[in-house]
N, C-alpha and C positions, 0 to 999 in steps of 0.2 A: 158512034156507042152510042148506043143501046144503058137507059133508065140502069140498069142492072151493073154494068161495068162502071158506068157513070158511081154507084156508089165502092165497087171496088176499089175504084182506086183510088177516093176519098178514101177510107178505110183504111187501105197503103201507106198512105201520105199520114195519115190521122198516130198506127201506131209508127212510126220510121219516127214521128215527133212526139212523141209521149217517149217511144226508149232512144233518144237522142238525152233530152231531159233529165232520166233517168240516170245516163252514163258519169252524170260528177259520183259520187258519188259523199260529198254532204248531203244532195238532193232527194238518193237518193232512199235514204237516214230519215229526210224531215217528212218523203213522202211514208215510209212504214212506218211513222209513230204516229202519224192523223192515219195514219189508214186499222193501225189498234186501238187509236186511243176511245176513251169512253164517248166520249167527246168533245162538239167545236174548242181548239186550243190557239190560244192567245200565242202574240210570238215573244210575253218574255220567258214561257217556258218551254217554248225553242231555243231561243238563246244556251239556257240554259242547258240542255238536254247536248245543242252540238257547239259549246262552249264559243261561240259567234258573236259581233255585237247587231245590235239591230238590222244594223245598213245591208250588214250582206246575206241574214237570215232573209231579209224583207227582196233583198237584189232574186235570192234561190228561191222565194217563193215568186210573186213577180212570172221567173221562169215557168214552177210547177203548172200556175194558173194560168199560164197564154198558150201550156199544152196539153189541158184540157184535164184536167190529173189533183187539181184542187177547187174550190171553192171560195167563196170569202164573204165574209159577212159579219152585218156590223149587231155586234153583243144588243141584245133585248135589256133593259135594264130599270127598275120603282127606283133606283136609289143614285143620287146626288152623282155629277161626275159625270166623263165623259165618257160616251158608250166604248167600248173596243171594237178591233177589225179581229175578228175569230175565223180559222180556217180547219177542213176539213177535207176529206179524200173528196175525187165528186165519186159523186153513189153511182153516174152512170159508169163507169172503171173497174165496179166490182169485180170479180171473177177474173179477174187480166193480175199481172204481175203480180200473182202471188198472195192477191185477196181474197175476202171470198164473197160471193156476190149473194145477191137479193134469191137465185135458181140455188144453189143450193143449201139457203135455208127450209124453201119450201118442202123440197126434195124432201128434204126430210122429215119435214110434219110431215108430208102426207105416206111417209116411210109410217110415219109412228101413228098415222092412221088406221094404217094395214093392218102393221104389227100386235095394236092393243083392240081396236076395234071403236076406239074413241069419237066423238063429231067429229067432225076436224072444227067445231068450235070450242069446245071443251080443248081440243090437244093446242088450238092459239090460243089459250087463254092462259096457262100451264105456262108455255113457249112463252109470250109476253111477263111473266111475274119473274121466270130466270133469263132471259134477254133484261129487261130494262136495266136499264142508262143508273150506277149507282151517284143520286142526285144530292147538291148539299141540302140539308135543312131547312125546311121552310119554299123548298123549290113549289111550282105549279105544276098542275097536272098538266094543265094544257101544253105548257111548253114541254111538258116531256115525252107529251106526245106526236109534236109536232116533228120534234128530233129526232124523236122514232119513224116518223115518215119519213123523214126525207131521209135517213139513212138508209131507210128500205127502197130507197127512188121515189115517188109516187108522186113528189111536188106537189105540196099539200096546199091554200092560198085560205089563209080568216077568211071568215067572216061572222063579227062577237055578236054573240046573241047577247041576253041581257041576262041570262045565266046561269053564260059558259063559252062555246060557240061551235061555229058548224068549216070543217078542212074542207072543203072545194077541192081534190085529190084533180089533176093536171092532165093527171099521165097515169100510165097503168102497166107498171114492168114486166109482168103474163101477164101480155095482151093472146098464145096463141094459147095456154093454159087455159086462163079463166075462162076462154069465146066456149073454146066447149068443154067445160065446168063450172058453168060459172056458184051453182048451187055447192062447192065444197068450196073452191077457190076464195071466194071475197065472204063465207062462212069461218075459214084461216085468218085471215084476218080484223075478219073482224072479231074474235075472241083475241089474237094479237093486241088489238085494241083493248078491250077489257082485262086483259093480262096483264097492261103497264100497266091503266091507271089503279087499276086494283094494290097495284105495288106501291104508286105514287102517297095514292088517296083513297081508299073501300067506301068514301060520298060522291064516287065519281060513276051516270049515268052514262052509260057512252052507245050509237047505235048505227045505222050502216043503211044509208037509200044507197042502192047499186043499181047503177045505171050500163051497158054498154062498154065492154071493155076497151072496143073496139076505138070508142071515141071520147074513150076520159071521162070526168065527171063525177063520180060518185061520191059521195056526199060522206065522215062520220060527223055528226053531230055531240060533243060530248053538254053535259050537265049538270052542274054543282048539286045537288041536293041541299035546299036550308037547313043552317044550325048546322050540321055536321063539322064536325073537328077530324081531321085524320085523325090514325092512329100513331102515325107520329108525331104528334102536337099533344096527344094524350097527357 
């Protein structure tokens, strides 16, 4: 069996695993809720939604995680108290099981570039403002950007800087397209990051160091202007 055949068998097995996990109506409901949520969701919110106890919801989440449909993360928090476990749809399954994937978003943005005659970066900036997920008061720009990059399938790794942060992207979800036209695709995503940052805090300065998408390692840099007060806090 050659490599292509092995990959096909693996994918077939994975689809069956996912289908079995989603065959339970409660698990399917939890998956859809996470897919449509504005950000990561805690167990308490899920128990309220499905009207089951915590243990039952945890068991359903375990099945979804083992099927690769859901990601688990530890809450980032600055206040006292034990961080919660949070859950979100695995970005790698975006575009399947009735969910919107990153390629659907990219296709709509590229269509907008052609239709309106705007630059890829300008289209990305406007889309970033539209797509920025609702954030509670006092939310950090860096957290908002991180969540959007994770949701887009980029797998960012933080590298803190004194006046901000660099996010090294461990994966490009648009390898084939970006390799053929990096000037367009990378500028769309720079614009998206700028738009999200501007919507959360218009004092953030966002930059991009693009690398070969086939090897990943692109870097989104975010720097906060000194003495700037976000518009939402003024």
